[in-house]
C-alpha positions as CSV (number, residue, x, y, z in Angstrom):
1,X,0.0,0.0,0.0
2,X,2.8,2.4,0.9
3,X,4.6,1.4,-2.2
4,X,1.6,2.3,-4.4
5,X,1.2,5.6,-2.6
6,X,4.9,6.5,-3.2
7,X,4.5,5.5,-6.8
8,X,1.5,7.8,-7.2
9,X,3.4,10.7,-5.6
10,X,6.3,10.1,-8.0
11,X,4.0,10.0,-11.0
12,X,2.2,13.1,-9.9
13,X,5.5,14.9,-9.4
14,X,6.8,14.0,-12.8
15,X,3.5,14.9,-14.4
16,X,3.8,18.4,-12.9
17,X,7.5,18.8,-13.8
18,X,7.2,17.7,-17.4
19,X,3.9,19.6,-17.8
20,X,5.4,22.8,-16.5
21,X,8.5,22.5,-18.7
22,X,6.3,22.2,-21.8
23,X,4.0,25.1,-20.8
24,X,7.0,27.2,-19.9
25,X,8.7,26.4,-23.2
26,X,5.5,27.2,-25.2
27,X,5.0,30.4,-23.2
28,X,8.6,31.7,-23.7
29,X,8.5,31.0,-27.4
30,X,5.0,32.5,-27.6
31,X,6.3,35.8,-26.2
32,X,8.2,36.2,-29.4
33,X,6.6,34.1,-32.2
34,X,8.5,36.0,-34.8
35,X,11.9,35.1,-33.2
36,X,10.8,31.5,-33.0
37,X,9.9,31.7,-36.7
38,X,13.4,33.0,-37.5
39,X,14.9,30.0,-35.5
40,X,12.7,27.6,-37.5
41,X,14.0,29.1,-40.7
42,X,17.6,28.5,-39.5
43,X,16.7,24.9,-38.9
44,X,15.3,24.5,-42.4
45,X,18.4,26.2,-43.8
46,X,20.6,23.8,-42.0
47,X,18.8,20.9,-43.7
48,X,19.1,22.7,-47.1
49,X,15.4,23.5,-47.2
50,X,14.3,27.0,-48.5
51,X,11.6,28.4,-46.2
52,X,9.2,31.3,-46.4
53,X,9.0,33.7,-43.4
54,X,5.2,33.6,-43.4
55,X,5.2,29.8,-43.4
56,X,7.8,29.8,-40.7
57,X,5.6,32.0,-38.6
58,X,2.7,29.6,-39.0
59,X,4.9,26.8,-37.9
60,X,6.1,28.9,-35.0
61,X,2.6,29.5,-33.6
62,X,1.6,25.9,-34.2
63,X,4.7,24.6,-32.3
64,X,4.1,27.0,-29.4
65,X,0.4,25.9,-29.2
66,X,1.3,22.2,-29.5
67,X,3.9,22.4,-26.7
68,X,1.6,24.5,-24.5
69,X,-1.4,22.2,-25.1
70,X,0.7,19.1,-24.3
71,X,1.9,20.7,-21.1
72,X,-1.6,21.6,-20.0
73,X,-2.8,18.1,-20.9
74,X,-0.1,16.6,-18.6
75,X,-0.9,19.0,-15.8
76,X,-4.6,18.2,-16.1
77,X,-4.1,14.5,-16.5
78,X,-6.0,14.7,-19.7
79,X,-6.7,11.3,-21.5
80,X,-3.5,9.6,-20.3
81,X,-3.6,6.9,-23.0
82,X,-3.5,9.5,-25.8
83,X,-1.4,12.1,-24.1
84,X,1.4,9.6,-23.3
85,X,1.8,8.7,-27.0
86,X,2.0,12.3,-28.1
87,X,4.4,13.2,-25.3
88,X,6.7,10.3,-26.1
89,X,6.6,10.9,-29.9
90,X,7.4,14.7,-29.4
91,X,10.1,14.2,-26.9
92,X,11.7,11.3,-28.9
93,X,11.8,13.5,-32.0
94,X,13.2,16.5,-30.0
95,X,15.9,14.4,-28.4
96,X,17.0,13.1,-31.8
97,X,17.0,16.6,-33.3
98,X,19.0,18.0,-30.4
99,X,21.5,15.1,-30.7
100,X,22.0,16.2,-34.3
101,X,22.6,19.9,-33.4
102,X,24.8,18.8,-30.5
103,X,27.0,16.7,-32.9
104,X,27.0,18.9,-36.0
105,X,26.2,22.4,-34.4
106,X,24.2,23.8,-37.4
107,X,22.6,26.4,-35.0
108,X,24.2,28.2,-32.1
109,X,21.3,27.4,-29.7
110,X,18.2,25.3,-30.0
111,X,15.8,28.1,-29.2
112,X,13.7,25.8,-27.0
113,X,13.0,28.7,-24.5
114,X,13.1,31.5,-27.1
115,X,15.4,34.3,-26.3
116,X,14.5,34.1,-22.6
117,X,17.0,31.4,-21.7
118,X,19.9,30.6,-24.0
119,X,21.5,27.2,-23.3
120,X,24.2,25.3,-25.1
121,X,23.4,22.6,-27.6
122,X,25.1,20.1,-25.2
123,X,22.9,21.2,-22.2
124,X,19.8,21.1,-24.4
125,X,20.5,17.5,-25.5
126,X,21.0,16.3,-21.9
127,X,17.9,18.2,-20.7
128,X,15.9,16.4,-23.3
129,X,17.4,13.1,-22.3
130,X,16.2,13.7,-18.7
131,X,12.7,14.8,-19.9
132,X,12.5,11.7,-22.1
133,X,13.3,9.4,-19.2
134,X,10.5,11.1,-17.2
135,X,8.1,10.7,-20.0
136,X,9.0,7.0,-20.4
137,X,8.2,6.5,-16.8
138,X,4.9,8.3,-17.2
139,X,4.2,6.2,-20.3
140,X,4.3,2.9,-18.3
141,X,2.4,4.3,-15.3
142,X,-0.7,5.9,-16.6
143,X,-2.8,4.1,-14.0
144,X,-1.2,6.4,-11.4
145,X,-1.8,9.7,-13.2
146,X,-3.8,12.2,-11.2
147,X,-6.7,14.0,-12.9
148,X,-7.2,17.7,-11.9
149,X,-10.8,17.8,-13.2
150,X,-13.3,15.2,-14.4
151,X,-13.2,14.1,-18.1
152,X,-15.6,16.8,-19.2
153,X,-13.8,19.5,-17.2
154,X,-10.4,18.5,-18.6
155,X,-11.8,18.7,-22.1
156,X,-13.1,22.3,-21.6
157,X,-9.9,23.3,-19.7
158,X,-7.6,22.1,-22.5
159,X,-9.7,23.8,-25.2
160,X,-9.8,27.0,-23.2
161,X,-6.0,26.8,-22.6
162,X,-5.4,26.5,-26.4
163,X,-7.6,29.5,-27.1
164,X,-5.8,31.6,-24.5
165,X,-2.3,30.6,-25.8
166,X,-3.4,31.3,-29.4
167,X,-4.6,34.8,-28.4
168,X,-1.4,35.4,-26.5
169,X,0.7,34.4,-29.6
170,X,-1.4,36.6,-31.9
171,X,-1.2,39.6,-29.5
172,X,2.6,39.3,-29.4
173,X,2.7,39.2,-33.2
174,X,0.4,42.2,-33.6
175,X,1.8,44.4,-30.8
176,X,5.4,43.3,-30.4
177,X,6.6,40.9,-27.6
178,X,5.2,41.7,-24.2
179,X,8.7,41.1,-22.8
180,X,11.7,42.2,-24.9
181,X,14.6,39.8,-24.3
182,X,16.8,41.3,-27.0
183,X,19.5,44.0,-26.5
184,X,17.5,46.8,-28.1
185,X,14.9,47.1,-25.4
186,X,13.2,50.2,-24.1
187,X,15.5,52.2,-21.9
188,X,18.7,51.3,-23.9
189,X,21.2,54.0,-24.6
190,X,22.2,53.9,-28.2
191,X,25.9,54.8,-27.7
192,X,26.4,52.4,-24.8
193,X,24.6,49.7,-26.8
194,X,26.8,50.0,-29.8
195,X,30.2,50.9,-28.3
196,X,30.5,49.2,-24.9
197,X,30.2,45.7,-23.5
198,X,32.7,44.0,-25.8
199,X,36.0,42.5,-24.7
200,X,39.3,41.8,-26.4
201,X,40.3,38.2,-27.1
202,X,43.3,36.4,-25.8
203,X,45.4,34.4,-28.3
204,X,48.7,32.6,-28.4
205,X,50.4,32.7,-31.8
206,X,52.6,29.7,-32.6
207,X,54.7,28.9,-35.8
208,X,55.5,25.5,-37.2
209,X,58.9,25.1,-38.8
210,X,60.5,22.0,-40.4
211,X,64.1,20.8,-40.4
212,X,65.3,17.4,-41.7
213,X,61.7,16.3,-42.1
214,X,60.8,17.0,-38.5
215,X,58.2,19.7,-37.6
216,X,58.6,21.7,-34.5
217,X,56.4,24.4,-32.9
218,X,57.9,27.8,-31.8
219,X,56.5,30.7,-30.0
220,X,56.8,34.2,-31.4
221,X,59.6,35.0,-29.0
222,X,61.7,32.1,-30.2
223,X,61.7,33.0,-33.9
224,X,64.9,35.1,-33.6
225,X,66.9,32.1,-32.5
226,X,66.1,30.1,-35.6
227,X,68.7,29.8,-38.4
228,X,68.2,29.6,-42.1
229,X,68.0,25.8,-42.1
230,X,64.5,25.9,-40.6
231,X,61.7,26.0,-43.2
232,X,58.4,27.7,-42.3
233,X,55.4,25.4,-42.7
234,X,52.4,27.1,-41.1
235,X,51.2,29.3,-38.3
236,X,48.8,28.2,-35.5
237,X,46.5,30.3,-33.3
238,X,45.5,29.0,-29.9
239,X,42.4,30.8,-28.6
240,X,42.5,31.4,-24.9
241,X,39.5,33.7,-24.8
242,X,37.2,34.7,-27.7
243,X,36.8,38.4,-28.4
244,X,33.2,39.7,-27.8
245,X,31.4,42.5,-29.6
246,X,29.1,45.1,-28.0
247,X,25.5,43.8,-27.7
248,X,24.3,46.4,-30.2
249,X,27.3,46.4,-32.5
250,X,25.1,45.5,-35.5
251,X,22.9,48.5,-35.0
252,X,24.5,50.7,-37.7
253,X,22.6,53.3,-39.6
254,X,24.2,54.6,-42.8
255,X,23.1,57.3,-45.2
256,X,23.1,56.9,-49.0
257,X,26.5,58.5,-49.2
258,X,27.9,55.9,-46.8
259,X,28.3,58.2,-43.8
260,X,27.4,56.8,-40.4
261,X,24.3,58.4,-38.8
262,X,24.3,56.6,-35.4
263,X,26.2,59.4,-33.6
264,X,23.9,62.1,-34.9
265,X,20.9,60.1,-33.7
266,X,22.5,59.1,-30.4
267,X,23.5,62.7,-29.5
268,X,20.3,64.4,-30.7
269,X,18.6,66.0,-27.6
270,X,15.2,66.4,-29.3
271,X,12.9,63.5,-29.8
272,X,12.9,61.5,-33.0
273,X,10.5,58.9,-34.4
274,X,12.3,56.2,-36.3
275,X,10.3,53.9,-38.6
276,X,12.2,50.6,-39.2
277,X,11.4,48.3,-42.0
278,X,13.5,45.1,-42.7
279,X,12.0,44.9,-46.1
280,X,10.0,47.9,-47.4
281,X,8.6,45.9,-50.3
282,X,6.6,43.8,-47.8
283,X,4.8,47.0,-46.6
284,X,1.9,48.6,-48.4
285,X,3.1,52.0,-49.6
286,X,-0.3,53.4,-48.5
287,X,0.4,52.4,-44.9
288,X,3.7,54.3,-44.9
289,X,2.2,57.4,-46.6
290,X,-0.6,57.5,-43.9
291,X,2.0,57.3,-41.1
292,X,3.9,60.3,-42.6
293,X,0.7,62.3,-43.2
294,X,-0.9,61.7,-39.8
295,X,2.3,62.1,-37.7
296,X,2.6,65.6,-36.2
297,X,6.4,65.0,-36.0
298,X,8.8,64.4,-38.9
299,X,9.5,60.7,-39.4
300,X,12.9,59.1,-40.0
301,X,13.1,55.9,-42.0
302,X,15.6,53.0,-41.6
303,X,15.2,50.1,-44.0
304,X,16.9,46.9,-45.0
305,X,16.6,47.6,-48.7
306,X,19.1,49.5,-50.9
307,X,18.5,52.9,-52.6
308,X,17.4,51.1,-55.7
309,X,14.0,50.7,-54.2
310,X,13.2,54.3,-55.1
311,X,13.2,53.3,-58.8
312,X,10.0,51.3,-58.1
313,X,7.1,53.5,-59.0
314,X,5.1,52.3,-55.9
315,X,7.8,53.8,-53.6
316,X,9.1,56.7,-55.5
317,X,6.9,59.3,-53.7
318,X,8.0,58.0,-50.3
319,X,11.6,59.0,-50.8
320,X,10.8,62.7,-50.3
321,X,8.2,62.2,-47.6
322,X,10.5,61.1,-44.8
323,X,12.7,63.7,-43.0
324,X,15.8,61.5,-43.5
325,X,16.4,57.9,-44.8
326,X,18.9,55.5,-43.4
327,X,20.0,52.0,-44.4
328,X,20.7,49.1,-42.0
329,X,21.2,45.3,-42.1
330,X,17.9,43.5,-42.6
331,X,18.6,40.9,-39.9
332,X,19.4,43.7,-37.4
333,X,16.2,45.5,-38.3
334,X,14.0,42.5,-37.5
335,X,16.0,41.9,-34.3
336,X,15.5,45.5,-33.1
337,X,11.7,45.5,-33.7
338,X,9.6,42.4,-34.4
339,X,7.3,44.0,-36.9
340,X,7.4,45.4,-40.4
341,X,7.3,48.3,-40.1
342,X,8.1,49.0,-36.5
343,X,8.5,52.3,-34.7
344,X,11.2,53.5,-32.2
345,X,10.8,56.7,-30.1
346,X,14.2,58.0,-29.4
347,X,15.0,60.8,-26.9
348,X,18.4,62.1,-25.8
349,X,20.0,59.0,-27.4
350,X,17.8,56.5,-25.6
351,X,15.1,54.2,-26.8
352,X,12.1,55.4,-24.7
353,X,9.4,53.4,-26.5
354,X,8.7,50.8,-29.3
355,X,5.6,49.8,-31.1
356,X,4.3,47.9,-34.0
357,X,3.5,49.9,-37.2
358,X,-0.1,48.5,-36.9
359,X,-0.4,50.3,-33.5
360,X,0.8,53.7,-34.8
361,X,-2.6,54.8,-35.9
362,X,-4.2,53.8,-32.6
363,X,-1.6,55.8,-30.8
364,X,-2.5,58.8,-32.8
365,X,-6.2,58.3,-32.3
366,X,-5.7,58.1,-28.5
367,X,-3.9,61.4,-28.5
368,X,-0.7,60.1,-27.1
369,X,1.3,61.7,-30.0
370,X,0.3,65.3,-30.0
371,X,1.4,68.1,-32.3
372,X,0.7,70.8,-29.8
373,X,2.9,69.1,-27.1
374,X,6.6,70.1,-26.7
375,X,7.4,66.4,-26.3
376,X,5.9,63.1,-27.1
377,X,3.9,61.3,-24.5
378,X,5.4,57.9,-23.7
379,X,4.8,55.1,-23.3
380,X,3.1,55.7,-26.6
381,X,0.8,52.7,-26.2
382,X,0.7,51.0,-22.8
383,X,1.0,47.3,-22.3
384,X,-2.5,47.2,-20.9
385,X,-3.8,48.7,-24.1
386,X,-2.1,46.0,-26.0
387,X,-2.4,43.0,-23.7
388,X,-5.1,43.9,-21.2
389,X,-7.8,41.7,-22.7
390,X,-5.6,38.6,-23.1
391,X,-4.1,39.2,-19.6
392,X,-7.6,39.3,-18.0
393,X,-8.6,36.2,-20.0
394,X,-5.4,34.3,-18.8
395,X,-6.0,35.2,-15.2
396,X,-9.7,34.1,-15.4
397,X,-8.6,30.8,-17.0
398,X,-6.0,30.0,-14.3
399,X,-8.4,31.0,-11.5
400,X,-11.4,29.0,-12.8
401,X,-9.2,25.9,-13.5
402,X,-7.6,26.1,-10.1
403,X,-10.9,26.6,-8.3
404,X,-12.5,23.8,-10.3
405,X,-9.7,21.4,-9.3
406,X,-9.8,22.4,-5.6
407,X,-13.6,22.0,-5.5
408,X,-13.3,18.6,-7.1
409,X,-10.7,17.6,-4.4
410,X,-13.0,18.8,-1.6
411,X,-15.9,16.8,-3.0
412,X,-13.7,13.6,-3.3
413,X,-12.6,13.9,0.3
414,X,-16.2,14.4,1.4
415,X,-17.4,11.3,-0.4
416,X,-14.6,9.3,1.1
417,X,-15.6,10.4,4.6
418,X,-19.2,9.6,4.0
419,X,-18.3,6.1,3.1
């Protein structure tokens, strides 16, 4: 009897651990679905598969929902005979995939927790091995799974959870991630971001020489002692410590003449609204025209395209509409702001706010960007404006599910006492 009780406790504990890991993984990736889509594109590229960003984004949301739903199913004890197969299949596939990236290193990190937690490919593989062992145990012990709600309640709870997580993913796509894990977050100083934080590397330079068919390694301070009978073969560099670049080193704005515009923007005391577009051809010209027309402040534009874009009749008019136009790396652009276009509010060299281009019109309508104000109101568009509804929905979901489970437990205890 005691053995059975201990087994139930162990099974319940593993259910909770594995379920929480899946929910946490889906949640972290769901904060930044666009970032997850970029990572999926990297995986496809490593296998020689050409992918489309829009398709990658669909895969991203689907993966986030699948992981979250599986985690909720484990936490609820939803249909154990089906859930165990799905969990084992997913974890088995993930373990094989992470074994591949551990051995061949096609990507720098697996992206299993988005940008929130970056772990090495080696650590990712062994993490998955541990989770797989937990799931194998759960697979063979479904009789001891706990059930938070009854069958009908679990069905509704899982469906509601999927709806909430879907809404959360879509909100983060539409309004930018609710939490910004990247270097270019609100409050960042542009000069500090782009010039500080790096470190010099440490290297040992060795030189291989040959004499009478025998190779020997010499340090740089030993070269003066060699005579002409030694023949140089090759040099070798031993890395003691890799050099690191500043976190924002890639944030470089250039003008058409090639001059760097970062210092001008960083040291500008007045406020500036910088519209960023990784690919301006993916944006409707009308949207950009309306942003320029409606904004009471001059807009700056930074884009990942070349100046050749202005030869396109659809965009010719826009060249003269922006106060100034800069060019930057396309990958950097989508790293800075996860929308196309995105908007940065810069004041005294600091990023004081960010928003999606789709929210710009709403910000104007709410009167937070005013032409008669000496300065812009920020935050431009509060987090509650963007995530209030999904936040309330999430809180209600958690509260109702918890209360439902607690009430069920109380009723079970009452029935046992009555017997």
